DRENPA-3360 file (N, C-alpha, C; in nm, 2 decimals, always signed):
BEGIN
1 = MTPASSPP = +2.22/+4.47/+1.61/+2.29/+4.39/+1.71/+2.19/+4.31/+1.79 ~ +2.22/+4.19/+1.83/+2.13/+4.11/+1.91/+2.13/+4.16/+2.05 ~ +2.01/+4.18/+2.11/+2.01/+4.23/+2.25/+2.07/+4.13/+2.34 ~ +2.13/+4.18/+2.45/+2.21/+4.09/+2.54/+2.12/+3.98/+2.60 ~ +1.99/+4.01/+2.62/+1.90/+3.92/+2.68/+1.85/+3.81/+2.58 ~ +1.88/+3.83/+2.45/+1.83/+3.73/+2.35/+1.94/+3.64/+2.30 ~ +1.92/+3.52/+2.27/+2.02/+3.43/+2.22/+2.06/+3.48/+2.08 ~ +2.18/+3.46/+2.03/+2.21/+3.49/+1.89/+2.13/+3.41/+1.79;
9 = PLWVVGDV = +2.11/+3.46/+1.67/+2.03/+3.38/+1.57/+2.10/+3.25/+1.55 ~ +2.02/+3.14/+1.53/+2.07/+3.01/+1.51/+2.03/+2.97/+1.37 ~ +2.13/+2.96/+1.28/+2.11/+2.92/+1.14/+2.16/+2.78/+1.12 ~ +2.08/+2.70/+1.05/+2.12/+2.56/+1.04/+2.11/+2.51/+0.89 ~ +2.21/+2.44/+0.84/+2.22/+2.40/+0.70/+2.23/+2.24/+0.71 ~ +2.14/+2.18/+0.63/+2.15/+2.04/+0.61/+2.26/+1.99/+0.52 ~ +2.25/+1.88/+0.46/+2.35/+1.81/+0.39/+2.39/+1.89/+0.26 ~ +2.51/+1.94/+0.25/+2.55/+2.03/+0.14/+2.60/+1.94/+0.02;
17 = HGVVGKLR = +2.67/+1.83/+0.05/+2.71/+1.73/-0.05/+2.79/+1.80/-0.17 ~ +2.88/+1.89/-0.14/+2.97/+1.93/-0.24/+2.92/+2.04/-0.33 ~ +2.80/+2.09/-0.31/+2.75/+2.19/-0.40/+2.78/+2.33/-0.34 ~ +2.90/+2.37/-0.36/+2.95/+2.49/-0.29/+2.89/+2.62/-0.35 ~ +2.86/+2.62/-0.48/+2.79/+2.74/-0.53/+2.66/+2.77/-0.47 ~ +2.58/+2.66/-0.45/+2.45/+2.68/-0.38/+2.47/+2.73/-0.24 ~ +2.57/+2.67/-0.17/+2.59/+2.70/-0.03/+2.62/+2.85/-0.02 ~ +2.71/+2.90/-0.11/+2.74/+3.04/-0.10/+2.62/+3.13/-0.13;
25 = SLLRGAGL = +2.53/+3.09/-0.22/+2.41/+3.17/-0.25/+2.32/+3.17/-0.13 ~ +2.30/+3.06/-0.06/+2.22/+3.05/+0.05/+2.27/+3.14/+0.17 ~ +2.40/+3.13/+0.19/+2.46/+3.20/+0.30/+2.46/+3.35/+0.28 ~ +2.47/+3.39/+0.15/+2.46/+3.53/+0.12/+2.31/+3.58/+0.14 ~ +2.22/+3.49/+0.10/+2.08/+3.53/+0.12/+2.04/+3.55/+0.26 ~ +2.11/+3.47/+0.35/+2.08/+3.49/+0.49/+2.16/+3.60/+0.56 ~ +2.25/+3.67/+0.48/+2.33/+3.77/+0.54/+2.45/+3.72/+0.62 ~ +2.48/+3.59/+0.60/+2.59/+3.54/+0.68/+2.73/+3.55/+0.62;
33 = IGEDGGWT = +2.73/+3.57/+0.48/+2.86/+3.60/+0.42/+2.83/+3.71/+0.32 ~ +2.94/+3.78/+0.28/+2.93/+3.89/+0.18/+2.97/+3.84/+0.04 ~ +2.98/+3.93/-0.05/+3.01/+3.89/-0.19/+3.15/+3.83/-0.20 ~ +3.24/+3.87/-0.11/+3.37/+3.81/-0.11/+3.38/+3.68/-0.04 ~ +3.27/+3.63/+0.01/+3.27/+3.50/+0.08/+3.31/+3.50/+0.23 ~ +3.34/+3.62/+0.28/+3.38/+3.64/+0.42/+3.26/+3.65/+0.51 ~ +3.28/+3.62/+0.64/+3.17/+3.62/+0.74/+3.11/+3.76/+0.76 ~ +2.98/+3.77/+0.75/+2.91/+3.90/+0.78/+2.80/+3.87/+0.87;
41 = GGAAHLVF = +2.80/+3.76/+0.94/+2.68/+3.72/+1.02/+2.68/+3.77/+1.16 ~ +2.78/+3.85/+1.20/+2.79/+3.91/+1.33/+2.79/+3.80/+1.44 ~ +2.70/+3.81/+1.53/+2.70/+3.71/+1.65/+2.62/+3.59/+1.62 ~ +2.58/+3.56/+1.50/+2.50/+3.45/+1.46/+2.58/+3.32/+1.49 ~ +2.50/+3.21/+1.51/+2.56/+3.08/+1.53/+2.51/+3.00/+1.40 ~ +2.60/+2.95/+1.32/+2.57/+2.88/+1.20/+2.62/+2.73/+1.22 ~ +2.53/+2.64/+1.20/+2.55/+2.50/+1.22/+2.53/+2.42/+1.09 ~ +2.63/+2.34/+1.06/+2.62/+2.25/+0.95/+2.60/+2.11/+1.00;
49 = LGDLLDRG = +2.49/+2.04/+0.95/+2.45/+1.91/+1.01/+2.52/+1.79/+0.95 ~ +2.64/+1.81/+0.89/+2.72/+1.70/+0.84/+2.69/+1.67/+0.69 ~ +2.77/+1.58/+0.63/+2.77/+1.55/+0.49/+2.80/+1.67/+0.41 ~ +2.92/+1.73/+0.44/+2.96/+1.84/+0.36/+3.00/+1.80/+0.22 ~ +3.04/+1.68/+0.20/+3.10/+1.63/+0.08/+3.04/+1.51/+0.02 ~ +3.10/+1.45/-0.09/+3.05/+1.34/-0.16/+2.93/+1.38/-0.25 ~ +2.90/+1.31/-0.35/+2.79/+1.33/-0.45/+2.81/+1.45/-0.53 ~ +2.83/+1.57/-0.48/+2.84/+1.69/-0.56/+2.98/+1.72/-0.61;
57 = PDGAGVVR = +3.00/+1.83/-0.68/+3.12/+1.85/-0.76/+3.24/+1.90/-0.68 ~ +3.22/+1.96/-0.56/+3.34/+2.02/-0.50/+3.32/+2.01/-0.34 ~ +3.33/+1.89/-0.29/+3.33/+1.87/-0.15/+3.44/+1.94/-0.08 ~ +3.56/+1.93/-0.14/+3.68/+2.00/-0.08/+3.66/+2.15/-0.07 ~ +3.59/+2.21/-0.17/+3.56/+2.35/-0.16/+3.47/+2.38/-0.05 ~ +3.37/+2.30/-0.03/+3.28/+2.32/+0.09/+3.35/+2.31/+0.22 ~ +3.44/+2.21/+0.23/+3.51/+2.20/+0.36/+3.60/+2.32/+0.38 ~ +3.66/+2.38/+0.28/+3.75/+2.49/+0.30/+3.67/+2.62/+0.33;
65 = LVRALEAQ = +3.55/+2.63/+0.27/+3.46/+2.74/+0.30/+3.42/+2.74/+0.44 ~ +3.37/+2.62/+0.49/+3.32/+2.61/+0.63/+3.44/+2.63/+0.72 ~ +3.56/+2.58/+0.69/+3.67/+2.60/+0.78/+3.71/+2.75/+0.79 ~ +3.70/+2.82/+0.68/+3.73/+2.96/+0.68/+3.63/+3.04/+0.76 ~ +3.50/+3.01/+0.75/+3.40/+3.08/+0.83/+3.41/+3.04/+0.98 ~ +3.45/+2.92/+1.01/+3.47/+2.88/+1.15/+3.58/+2.97/+1.21 ~ +3.68/+3.00/+1.13/+3.79/+3.09/+1.18/+3.75/+3.23/+1.19 ~ +3.67/+3.28/+1.10/+3.63/+3.42/+1.09/+3.52/+3.46/+1.19;
73 = APLAGGRV = +3.42/+3.37/+1.20/+3.30/+3.41/+1.28/+3.33/+3.46/+1.42 ~ +3.42/+3.39/+1.50/+3.45/+3.44/+1.64/+3.50/+3.58/+1.64 ~ +3.57/+3.63/+1.54/+3.62/+3.77/+1.54/+3.51/+3.87/+1.54 ~ +3.39/+3.83/+1.50/+3.27/+3.92/+1.50/+3.18/+3.88/+1.61 ~ +3.21/+3.79/+1.70/+3.13/+3.74/+1.80/+3.04/+3.63/+1.76 ~ +3.06/+3.57/+1.65/+2.97/+3.46/+1.60/+3.04/+3.33/+1.62 ~ +2.98/+3.23/+1.56/+3.02/+3.09/+1.58/+2.98/+3.00/+1.47 ~ +3.06/+2.91/+1.43/+3.03/+2.81/+1.33/+3.06/+2.67/+1.38;
81 = TALLGNHE = +2.96/+2.58/+1.37/+2.98/+2.45/+1.42/+2.95/+2.35/+1.30 ~ +3.04/+2.26/+1.27/+3.02/+2.16/+1.17/+3.01/+2.02/+1.23 ~ +2.90/+1.95/+1.22/+2.89/+1.82/+1.27/+2.94/+1.71/+1.18 ~ +2.97/+1.60/+1.23/+3.01/+1.48/+1.16/+2.89/+1.41/+1.09 ~ +2.90/+1.38/+0.96/+2.80/+1.31/+0.90/+2.85/+1.17/+0.86 ~ +2.76/+1.08/+0.81/+2.81/+0.95/+0.77/+2.90/+0.95/+0.65 ~ +2.88/+1.05/+0.56/+2.97/+1.06/+0.45/+3.11/+1.10/+0.49 ~ +3.13/+1.18/+0.59/+3.26/+1.21/+0.64/+3.33/+1.08/+0.69;
89 = VMLLGAQR = +3.25/+1.00/+0.76/+3.30/+0.87/+0.81/+3.34/+0.78/+0.69 ~ +3.26/+0.78/+0.59/+3.29/+0.69/+0.47/+3.42/+0.74/+0.41 ~ +3.43/+0.87/+0.38/+3.55/+0.92/+0.32/+3.67/+0.90/+0.40 ~ +3.67/+0.92/+0.53/+3.78/+0.90/+0.62/+3.82/+0.75/+0.62 ~ +3.72/+0.67/+0.62/+3.76/+0.52/+0.61/+3.82/+0.48/+0.48 ~ +3.77/+0.54/+0.37/+3.83/+0.51/+0.24/+3.97/+0.56/+0.23 ~ +4.00/+0.68/+0.30/+4.13/+0.73/+0.30/+4.23/+0.64/+0.38 ~ +4.18/+0.60/+0.50/+4.26/+0.53/+0.59/+4.29/+0.39/+0.54;
97 = FASGRRDP = +4.20/+0.33/+0.47/+4.22/+0.19/+0.42/+4.21/+0.19/+0.27 ~ +4.30/+0.27/+0.21/+4.30/+0.29/+0.07/+4.34/+0.17/-0.01 ~ +4.43/+0.09/+0.04/+4.48/-0.03/-0.03/+4.38/-0.14/-0.02 ~ +4.36/-0.21/-0.13/+4.27/-0.33/-0.12/+4.31/-0.43/-0.01 ~ +4.45/-0.45/+0.00/+4.49/-0.55/+0.10/+4.46/-0.50/+0.24 ~ +4.46/-0.37/+0.27/+4.43/-0.32/+0.40/+4.28/-0.29/+0.42 ~ +4.20/-0.32/+0.32/+4.05/-0.29/+0.32/+3.97/-0.41/+0.29 ~ +3.98/-0.52/+0.37/+3.91/-0.64/+0.35/+3.76/-0.62/+0.37;
105 = SGLREYWL = +3.72/-0.51/+0.44/+3.57/-0.48/+0.46/+3.51/-0.41/+0.34 ~ +3.59/-0.36/+0.25/+3.53/-0.29/+0.13/+3.49/-0.15/+0.16 ~ +3.55/-0.08/+0.25/+3.51/+0.05/+0.28/+3.52/+0.15/+0.16 ~ +3.63/+0.14/+0.08/+3.64/+0.23/-0.03/+3.53/+0.20/-0.13 ~ +3.50/+0.08/-0.16/+3.39/+0.05/-0.25/+3.26/+0.10/-0.20 ~ +3.23/+0.09/-0.07/+3.11/+0.14/-0.01/+3.10/+0.29/-0.03 ~ +3.21/+0.36/-0.01/+3.22/+0.50/-0.02/+3.19/+0.54/-0.17 ~ +3.25/+0.48/-0.26/+3.23/+0.51/-0.40/+3.09/+0.48/-0.45;
113 = ENGGQPAD = +3.03/+0.37/-0.40/+2.89/+0.34/-0.44/+2.79/+0.44/-0.38 ~ +2.83/+0.51/-0.28/+2.74/+0.61/-0.21/+2.78/+0.75/-0.24 ~ +2.84/+0.77/-0.36/+2.86/+0.91/-0.41/+3.00/+0.96/-0.38 ~ +3.09/+0.87/-0.33/+3.23/+0.92/-0.30/+3.29/+0.98/-0.43 ~ +3.37/+1.09/-0.41/+3.43/+1.16/-0.52/+3.58/+1.15/-0.50 ~ +3.65/+1.07/-0.58/+3.80/+1.06/-0.56/+3.87/+1.20/-0.58 ~ +3.81/+1.29/-0.65/+3.87/+1.42/-0.67/+3.87/+1.49/-0.53 ~ +3.77/+1.47/-0.45/+3.77/+1.53/-0.32/+3.88/+1.48/-0.23;
121 = LRALTEDD = +3.90/+1.35/-0.24/+4.01/+1.28/-0.16/+4.14/+1.33/-0.20 ~ +4.16/+1.35/-0.33/+4.29/+1.41/-0.38/+4.31/+1.55/-0.34 ~ +4.20/+1.63/-0.33/+4.22/+1.77/-0.30/+4.23/+1.80/-0.15 ~ +4.17/+1.72/-0.07/+4.18/+1.74/+0.08/+4.32/+1.72/+0.13 ~ +4.36/+1.82/+0.21/+4.50/+1.81/+0.27/+4.49/+1.72/+0.40 ~ +4.60/+1.69/+0.46/+4.61/+1.62/+0.58/+4.54/+1.70/+0.69 ~ +4.56/+1.83/+0.69/+4.49/+1.92/+0.78/+4.34/+1.91/+0.77 ~ +4.29/+1.91/+0.64/+4.15/+1.90/+0.62/+4.09/+1.77/+0.68;
129 = LAWLAARP = +4.16/+1.66/+0.65/+4.12/+1.53/+0.70/+4.12/+1.52/+0.85 ~ +4.22/+1.58/+0.91/+4.22/+1.59/+1.06/+4.11/+1.67/+1.11 ~ +4.08/+1.78/+1.05/+3.96/+1.86/+1.09/+3.83/+1.78/+1.08 ~ +3.81/+1.71/+0.97/+3.69/+1.63/+0.95/+3.68/+1.53/+1.06 ~ +3.79/+1.46/+1.09/+3.79/+1.36/+1.20/+3.76/+1.41/+1.33 ~ +3.78/+1.54/+1.35/+3.76/+1.60/+1.49/+3.62/+1.66/+1.50 ~ +3.53/+1.64/+1.40/+3.40/+1.70/+1.41/+3.31/+1.63/+1.52 ~ +3.24/+1.71/+1.59/+3.15/+1.65/+1.69/+3.03/+1.58/+1.62;
137 = ALARAGRW = +2.98/+1.48/+1.68/+2.86/+1.41/+1.63/+2.73/+1.47/+1.68 ~ +2.74/+1.53/+1.80/+2.62/+1.60/+1.86/+2.66/+1.74/+1.91 ~ +2.56/+1.83/+1.91/+2.58/+1.96/+1.97/+2.45/+2.01/+2.02 ~ +2.46/+2.09/+2.12/+2.34/+2.16/+2.18/+2.35/+2.31/+2.15 ~ +2.24/+2.37/+2.11/+2.24/+2.52/+2.10/+2.11/+2.57/+2.16 ~ +2.11/+2.62/+2.28/+1.99/+2.66/+2.35/+1.90/+2.55/+2.36 ~ +1.78/+2.56/+2.31/+1.67/+2.46/+2.33/+1.69/+2.35/+2.22 ~ +1.78/+2.36/+2.13/+1.79/+2.26/+2.02/+1.90/+2.16/+2.04;
145 = LLLHADSP = +1.87/+2.04/+2.01/+1.97/+1.93/+2.00/+1.99/+1.91/+1.85 ~ +2.12/+1.91/+1.81/+2.16/+1.91/+1.67/+2.23/+1.79/+1.64 ~ +2.19/+1.71/+1.53/+2.26/+1.59/+1.50/+2.24/+1.57/+1.35 ~ +2.32/+1.48/+1.30/+2.32/+1.45/+1.15/+2.20/+1.36/+1.12 ~ +2.20/+1.24/+1.17/+2.11/+1.13/+1.13/+1.99/+1.12/+1.21 ~ +1.88/+1.08/+1.14/+1.75/+1.05/+1.21/+1.76/+0.90/+1.25 ~ +1.85/+0.88/+1.35/+1.88/+0.75/+1.39/+1.90/+0.74/+1.54 ~ +1.87/+0.63/+1.61/+1.89/+0.62/+1.75/+2.04/+0.58/+1.79;
153 = LYLELGSS = +2.13/+0.57/+1.68/+2.26/+0.53/+1.71/+2.33/+0.61/+1.82 ~ +2.30/+0.74/+1.83/+2.37/+0.82/+1.93/+2.34/+0.77/+2.08 ~ +2.22/+0.71/+2.10/+2.19/+0.66/+2.23/+2.28/+0.54/+2.26 ~ +2.33/+0.47/+2.16/+2.42/+0.35/+2.19/+2.56/+0.39/+2.21 ~ +2.59/+0.52/+2.19/+2.73/+0.57/+2.21/+2.76/+0.64/+2.34 ~ +2.66/+0.68/+2.41/+2.69/+0.75/+2.54/+2.56/+0.81/+2.59 ~ +2.57/+0.86/+2.71/+2.46/+0.92/+2.78/+2.47/+1.07/+2.80 ~ +2.56/+1.13/+2.73/+2.57/+1.28/+2.73/+2.63/+1.32/+2.59;
161 = VEAVNAAV = +2.61/+1.44/+2.56/+2.67/+1.50/+2.43/+2.82/+1.47/+2.44 ~ +2.89/+1.50/+2.55/+3.03/+1.49/+2.56/+3.07/+1.34/+2.54 ~ +3.00/+1.25/+2.61/+3.03/+1.11/+2.60/+3.02/+1.06/+2.46 ~ +2.91/+1.10/+2.39/+2.90/+1.05/+2.25/+3.01/+1.10/+2.16 ~ +3.05/+1.23/+2.18/+3.15/+1.28/+2.09/+3.29/+1.22/+2.12 ~ +3.31/+1.19/+2.25/+3.44/+1.11/+2.28/+3.44/+0.97/+2.22 ~ +3.32/+0.91/+2.23/+3.31/+0.77/+2.17/+3.34/+0.77/+2.02 ~ +3.28/+0.87/+1.95/+3.30/+0.88/+1.81/+3.45/+0.91/+1.78;
169 = RRRLGGND = +3.51/+0.99/+1.85/+3.66/+1.02/+1.83/+3.74/+0.89/+1.85 ~ +3.70/+0.81/+1.95/+3.77/+0.68/+1.97/+3.76/+0.59/+1.85 ~ +3.64/+0.59/+1.79/+3.61/+0.50/+1.68/+3.69/+0.55/+1.56 ~ +3.69/+0.68/+1.54/+3.77/+0.73/+1.42/+3.92/+0.72/+1.44 ~ +3.96/+0.69/+1.56/+4.11/+0.67/+1.58/+4.15/+0.53/+1.57 ~ +4.05/+0.44/+1.55/+4.08/+0.29/+1.55/+4.13/+0.25/+1.41 ~ +4.19/+0.13/+1.41/+4.26/+0.07/+1.29/+4.19/-0.06/+1.24 ~ +4.08/-0.09/+1.30/+4.01/-0.21/+1.25/+3.91/-0.18/+1.14;
177 = PYAWARFA = +3.94/-0.22/+1.02/+3.85/-0.18/+0.91/+3.71/-0.23/+0.93 ~ +3.69/-0.35/+1.00/+3.55/-0.40/+1.02/+3.48/-0.31/+1.12 ~ +3.55/-0.26/+1.22/+3.48/-0.17/+1.31/+3.44/-0.04/+1.24 ~ +3.53/+0.01/+1.15/+3.49/+0.13/+1.07/+3.37/+0.10/+0.98 ~ +3.37/-0.02/+0.92/+3.26/-0.05/+0.83/+3.13/-0.06/+0.91 ~ +3.13/-0.12/+1.03/+3.01/-0.13/+1.11/+2.96/+0.01/+1.15 ~ +3.05/+0.09/+1.19/+3.01/+0.23/+1.23/+2.95/+0.30/+1.11 ~ +3.01/+0.30/+0.99/+2.96/+0.37/+0.88/+2.82/+0.31/+0.84;
185 = SDFAARYA = +2.80/+0.18/+0.85/+2.68/+0.12/+0.82/+2.57/+0.16/+0.92 ~ +2.60/+0.16/+1.05/+2.51/+0.20/+1.15/+2.47/+0.34/+1.14 ~ +2.57/+0.43/+1.10/+2.54/+0.57/+1.09/+2.45/+0.60/+0.97 ~ +2.44/+0.51/+0.88/+2.36/+0.54/+0.76/+2.21/+0.51/+0.78 ~ +2.18/+0.45/+0.89/+2.04/+0.42/+0.92/+1.96/+0.55/+0.93 ~ +1.83/+0.54/+0.89/+1.75/+0.66/+0.88/+1.60/+0.62/+0.91 ~ +1.51/+0.72/+0.91/+1.37/+0.71/+0.93/+1.33/+0.68/+1.07 ~ +1.42/+0.67/+1.17/+1.38/+0.63/+1.30/+1.28/+0.72/+1.37;
193 = FAEPGGEA = +1.28/+0.85/+1.33/+1.19/+0.94/+1.40/+1.05/+0.94/+1.33 ~ +1.05/+0.90/+1.20/+0.92/+0.90/+1.12/+0.85/+0.77/+1.13 ~ +0.92/+0.66/+1.16/+0.85/+0.53/+1.16/+0.77/+0.52/+1.29 ~ +0.68/+0.41/+1.29/+0.61/+0.39/+1.42/+0.71/+0.37/+1.53 ~ +0.67/+0.44/+1.64/+0.76/+0.44/+1.76/+0.86/+0.56/+1.75 ~ +0.85/+0.64/+1.65/+0.95/+0.75/+1.63/+0.94/+0.86/+1.74 ~ +0.82/+0.88/+1.79/+0.80/+0.98/+1.89/+0.88/+0.94/+2.02 ~ +0.88/+0.81/+2.05/+0.96/+0.76/+2.16/+1.11/+0.78/+2.14;
201 = AVEALLST = +1.15/+0.76/+2.02/+1.29/+0.78/+1.98/+1.33/+0.92/+2.00 ~ +1.25/+1.01/+1.95/+1.28/+1.16/+1.97/+1.28/+1.19/+2.12 ~ +1.19/+1.14/+2.19/+1.18/+1.17/+2.34/+1.31/+1.12/+2.41 ~ +1.35/+1.00/+2.37/+1.47/+0.94/+2.43/+1.59/+1.02/+2.41 ~ +1.61/+1.07/+2.29/+1.72/+1.16/+2.25/+1.72/+1.29/+2.33 ~ +1.60/+1.35/+2.34/+1.59/+1.48/+2.41/+1.61/+1.46/+2.56 ~ +1.55/+1.36/+2.61/+1.57/+1.34/+2.76/+1.71/+1.30/+2.80 ~ +1.78/+1.23/+2.71/+1.91/+1.19/+2.74/+2.02/+1.30/+2.72;
209 = FGGQRLAH = +2.00/+1.37/+2.61/+2.11/+1.47/+2.57/+2.07/+1.62/+2.59 ~ +1.94/+1.64/+2.63/+1.89/+1.77/+2.66/+1.84/+1.84/+2.54 ~ +1.76/+1.94/+2.56/+1.69/+2.02/+2.46/+1.54/+1.99/+2.45 ~ +1.47/+2.08/+2.39/+1.33/+2.07/+2.38/+1.28/+2.03/+2.24 ~ +1.37/+2.05/+2.14/+1.35/+2.01/+2.00/+1.48/+1.96/+1.94 ~ +1.47/+1.88/+1.84/+1.59/+1.84/+1.77/+1.58/+1.87/+1.62 ~ +1.70/+1.89/+1.56/+1.71/+1.92/+1.42/+1.81/+1.82/+1.36 ~ +1.77/+1.76/+1.24/+1.86/+1.66/+1.18/+1.86/+1.68/+1.03;
217 = GHTPVPLL = +1.96/+1.62/+0.97/+1.97/+1.62/+0.82/+1.96/+1.47/+0.78 ~ +2.05/+1.43/+0.69/+2.06/+1.29/+0.65/+1.96/+1.24/+0.55 ~ +1.83/+1.24/+0.59/+1.72/+1.19/+0.51/+1.66/+1.31/+0.44 ~ +1.66/+1.32/+0.31/+1.60/+1.44/+0.24/+1.46/+1.45/+0.27 ~ +1.41/+1.57/+0.29/+1.28/+1.60/+0.32/+1.18/+1.54/+0.22 ~ +1.20/+1.54/+0.09/+1.11/+1.47/+0.00/+1.09/+1.33/+0.03 ~ +1.19/+1.26/+0.08/+1.18/+1.12/+0.11/+1.09/+1.10/+0.24 ~ +1.11/+1.19/+0.33/+1.02/+1.18/+0.45/+0.88/+1.21/+0.42;
225 = LGGGGGWL = +0.86/+1.29/+0.31/+0.72/+1.32/+0.27/+0.66/+1.21/+0.18 ~ +0.75/+1.11/+0.15/+0.70/+1.00/+0.07/+0.71/+1.03/-0.08 ~ +0.80/+1.12/-0.12/+0.80/+1.17/-0.26/+0.87/+1.07/-0.35 ~ +0.97/+0.99/-0.29/+1.04/+0.89/-0.38/+1.10/+0.96/-0.50 ~ +1.08/+0.90/-0.62/+1.14/+0.96/-0.74/+1.06/+1.08/-0.79 ~ +0.93/+1.10/-0.74/+0.85/+1.20/-0.79/+0.85/+1.33/-0.71 ~ +0.97/+1.37/-0.68/+0.99/+1.49/-0.59/+0.93/+1.61/-0.65 ~ +0.86/+1.69/-0.56/+0.80/+1.81/-0.61/+0.91/+1.91/-0.65;
233 = PGPGEPLT = +0.87/+2.00/-0.75/+0.97/+2.10/-0.80/+0.98/+2.21/-0.69 ~ +1.09/+2.29/-0.71/+1.11/+2.40/-0.62/+1.22/+2.37/-0.52 ~ +1.26/+2.48/-0.44/+1.37/+2.46/-0.35/+1.35/+2.38/-0.23 ~ +1.22/+2.35/-0.20/+1.18/+2.28/-0.08/+1.18/+2.36/+0.05 ~ +1.15/+2.30/+0.16/+1.15/+2.37/+0.29/+1.16/+2.27/+0.40 ~ +1.20/+2.31/+0.52/+1.22/+2.22/+0.63/+1.08/+2.15/+0.66 ~ +1.10/+2.03/+0.72/+0.98/+1.95/+0.76/+0.98/+1.95/+0.91 ~ +0.87/+2.00/+0.97/+0.85/+1.99/+1.11/+0.75/+1.88/+1.14;
241 = YRGGRCVA = +0.79/+1.78/+1.23/+0.70/+1.67/+1.25/+0.72/+1.62/+1.40 ~ +0.65/+1.52/+1.43/+0.65/+1.47/+1.57/+0.61/+1.58/+1.67 ~ +0.49/+1.64/+1.64/+0.44/+1.74/+1.73/+0.53/+1.86/+1.74 ~ +0.60/+1.89/+1.64/+0.69/+2.01/+1.65/+0.82/+1.99/+1.72 ~ +0.85/+1.87/+1.76/+0.97/+1.85/+1.84/+1.09/+1.81/+1.75 ~ +1.06/+1.78/+1.62/+1.16/+1.73/+1.53/+1.16/+1.81/+1.40 ~ +1.27/+1.86/+1.35/+1.28/+1.93/+1.22/+1.38/+1.87/+1.13 ~ +1.34/+1.83/+1.01/+1.43/+1.77/+0.91/+1.48/+1.88/+0.82;
249 = LDSAMAYR = +1.61/+1.88/+0.79/+1.67/+2.00/+0.72/+1.76/+1.95/+0.60 ~ +1.75/+1.83/+0.55/+1.82/+1.79/+0.43/+1.74/+1.83/+0.31 ~ +1.78/+1.94/+0.24/+1.70/+1.99/+0.13/+1.72/+1.92/+0.00 ~ +1.80/+1.81/+0.00/+1.83/+1.74/-0.13/+1.90/+1.83/-0.23 ~ +1.98/+1.93/-0.18/+2.04/+2.02/-0.28/+2.13/+1.96/-0.38 ~ +2.19/+1.85/-0.35/+2.28/+1.79/-0.45/+2.20/+1.70/-0.55 ~ +2.07/+1.69/-0.54/+2.00/+1.60/-0.62/+1.92/+1.67/-0.73 ~ +1.88/+1.79/-0.71/+1.80/+1.86/-0.81/+1.85/+2.01/-0.82;
257 = PEAGFLAR = +1.86/+2.06/-0.94/+1.92/+2.19/-0.96/+1.85/+2.30/-0.88 ~ +1.71/+2.29/-0.86/+1.64/+2.40/-0.80/+1.63/+2.38/-0.64 ~ +1.68/+2.27/-0.59/+1.66/+2.24/-0.45/+1.77/+2.31/-0.36 ~ +1.73/+2.35/-0.25/+1.83/+2.41/-0.15/+1.77/+2.51/-0.06 ~ +1.79/+2.50/+0.07/+1.74/+2.59/+0.17/+1.83/+2.58/+0.29 ~ +1.82/+2.69/+0.37/+1.87/+2.69/+0.51/+1.77/+2.75/+0.60 ~ +1.78/+2.73/+0.73/+1.67/+2.78/+0.82/+1.73/+2.84/+0.94 ~ +1.65/+2.94/+0.99/+1.68/+3.00/+1.12/+1.59/+2.93/+1.22;
265 = LGPRGVEE = +1.64/+2.87/+1.33/+1.56/+2.81/+1.43/+1.55/+2.89/+1.55 ~ +1.44/+2.88/+1.62/+1.42/+2.96/+1.74/+1.33/+2.89/+1.84 ~ +1.28/+2.96/+1.94/+1.20/+2.89/+2.04/+1.07/+2.83/+1.98 ~ +1.02/+2.89/+1.87/+0.89/+2.84/+1.82/+0.91/+2.75/+1.70 ~ +1.03/+2.70/+1.68/+1.06/+2.61/+1.57/+1.13/+2.68/+1.46 ~ +1.09/+2.65/+1.34/+1.15/+2.71/+1.22/+1.10/+2.86/+1.21 ~ +1.18/+2.95/+1.22/+1.14/+3.09/+1.22/+1.16/+3.17/+1.09 ~ +1.26/+3.12/+1.01/+1.28/+3.18/+0.89/+1.35/+3.08/+0.79;
273 = VVSLGQAG = +1.32/+3.09/+0.67/+1.38/+3.00/+0.57/+1.44/+3.09/+0.45 ~ +1.56/+3.06/+0.42/+1.62/+3.11/+0.30/+1.64/+3.00/+0.20 ~ +1.58/+3.02/+0.08/+1.59/+2.92/-0.02/+1.63/+2.97/-0.16 ~ +1.66/+2.88/-0.25/+1.71/+2.92/-0.38/+1.59/+2.96/-0.47 ~ +1.62/+3.04/-0.57/+1.52/+3.06/-0.68/+1.41/+3.16/-0.63 ~ +1.29/+3.13/-0.68/+1.18/+3.23/-0.66/+1.14/+3.24/-0.52 ~ +1.16/+3.14/-0.43/+1.10/+3.14/-0.30/+1.17/+3.25/-0.21 ~ +1.30/+3.27/-0.24/+1.37/+3.38/-0.17/+1.38/+3.35/-0.02;
281 = RRALHSGA = +1.35/+3.46/+0.06/+1.36/+3.46/+0.20/+1.22/+3.48/+0.26 ~ +1.18/+3.39/+0.35/+1.05/+3.39/+0.41/+1.06/+3.38/+0.56 ~ +0.99/+3.47/+0.63/+0.99/+3.46/+0.78/+0.86/+3.38/+0.81 ~ +0.87/+3.29/+0.91/+0.75/+3.21/+0.94/+0.78/+3.15/+1.08 ~ +0.68/+3.10/+1.14/+0.68/+3.03/+1.27/+0.61/+2.90/+1.25 ~ +0.68/+2.79/+1.27/+0.61/+2.66/+1.26/+0.64/+2.57/+1.38 ~ +0.56/+2.48/+1.41/+0.58/+2.38/+1.52/+0.56/+2.45/+1.66 ~ +0.48/+2.56/+1.66/+0.46/+2.62/+1.79/+0.37/+2.54/+1.88;
% end
C-alpha cells in the first residue's frame, strides 16, 4: 500500500494504436491488470497519452479495455486518465462527416491515409464515440504535465488546463468540416520540443499550465533519436531530453513487432520501465 504521505504511482502509456495484445502484456507486466484483464493496480494512476486507435488491428478493443479500467480503478482507490490524441480527432471527424457531400475538406480521406481503420469505426458504439469526444487534451498529475503532442498548439487554445480542455470540447462539438480539418492538421504537428527553440516551448507550456516536467506521446522515440527507417531493434525505452524536463513516450508499438513499453514517472523523471520481450521490467532514475 502506498504511504499516505506519498503520491500514488503514476504509470504512463504512449500511443497504443490498436495493438491491444501488447497493451495487455505491458499492463500485466506492471501489475496493473490481472490475467483476466481486470484492474489490479490498487491506488495507481494510469494515464494514456492519446492515439488509442488507428494503424493497429483492434482500436475498438483498446478503447473498451481502457474504458473498463477507467470504471474499475476507482473501486480500488486508483485512477485511469485517457487523453485525446490527434487520431481520435481524425476518427471523430471521419465519423461526423462520413458522406462525401458533407465532407468537402476530405477529413475521411485524411483519416484513411493516416492509418484509419474502417473496422474500428464500425465496431465503436455511439457511447464509445461520445467517450472519445469527451477526452481531455491536457492533464496534470503532481509535478507532471501530460499531453499527447509535442506541439505548442495547446498554448493557442487557452491559458489553463481547464480552458484548453473546454476549447477542445467546443471544437469537437462544431459542424464546420473545415474547422475540424484545421484542428486535425494543427494537432498533427510535431518536433516542437526537439527543434531549435524547443527548450523555450517546453518552458512556456510548464509555466502556463503548471508542472515541473512534461510527458508526451505522438512522435515515436526512434524518430526523435533520428532513426528514420533504420530503427534499432528491441522494445525501446522513453527518451528524456531538454535537461530532464521533457519525456517522450511513444514506443512505436504499432510499427514493429518487438516494440512497446510503458513507464512509471516520479519526482526524478522516469523511475521504472516495463517493456516487451527480453528487456522485461527495469527500475531506473533518469533526468535527475
